[in-house]
Structure formats: structure tokens, C-alpha cells
C-alpha positions in Angstrom: -12.7 -33.6 18.6 -13.3 -29.9 18.6 -14.9 -30.0 22.0 -12.0 -32.1 23.4 -9.4 -29.6 22.1 -11.4 -26.6 23.4 -12.1 -28.2 26.8 -8.5 -29.1 27.3 -7.1 -25.7 26.4 -5.7 -26.6 23.0 -7.0 -23.5 21.3 -5.6 -21.2 23.9 -2.3 -23.1 23.9 -2.1 -22.9 20.1 -2.8 -19.1 20.1 -0.2 -18.5 22.8 2.4 -20.5 20.7 1.5 -18.6 17.6 1.8 -15.2 19.4 5.3 -16.3 20.7 6.4 -17.3 17.2 5.1 -14.1 15.8 7.0 -12.0 18.4 10.1 -14.0 17.5 9.5 -13.3 13.8 9.1 -9.6 14.4 12.2 -9.5 16.5 14.1 -11.1 13.7 13.2 -8.2 11.5 15.2 -5.9 13.7 18.4 -5.9 11.6 16.6 -5.1 8.4 16.6 -1.5 7.2 13.4 0.5 8.0 11.1 0.8 5.1 7.8 -0.3 3.6 9.0 -3.9 3.1 9.9 -4.3 6.7 6.6 -2.7 7.8 4.7 -5.0 5.5 6.4 -8.1 6.9 5.5 -7.0 10.5 1.9 -6.4 9.5 1.8 -9.8 7.8 2.8 -11.5 11.0 0.0 -9.7 12.9 -2.5 -10.6 10.2 -1.6 -14.3 10.3 -1.9 -14.4 14.1 -5.1 -12.4 14.4 -7.1 -13.8 11.5 -10.3 -15.5 12.6 -10.1 -18.7 10.4 
């Protein structure tokens, strides 16, 4: 199953979708007041997208 998903671009597709959702999530933070909470939420989005496992 792993080889099938990899060979057919599933991993790349999933990463691209995750990146797009992450960008939407960070854009949704725009109206919030600047501060450590907002920064932590943005960093959390990046962590989830970029984690290896």
C-alpha cells in the first residue's frame, strides 16, 4: 500500500493539501490581536505541517 501511494503521488498530494490548509489557518488568524497567543498558533500550524511522522 505504501509503495502504491508513493508511486501515484499520494504523499505529495497530501503534503500540498496540508500546506494549503495551513496557509488558510494562518490567514484566519489575521483578525486576532498580535501577541504571543497568535504567534503560538501560527507556529503550531507550521509544526503540524512540517513534522516528519
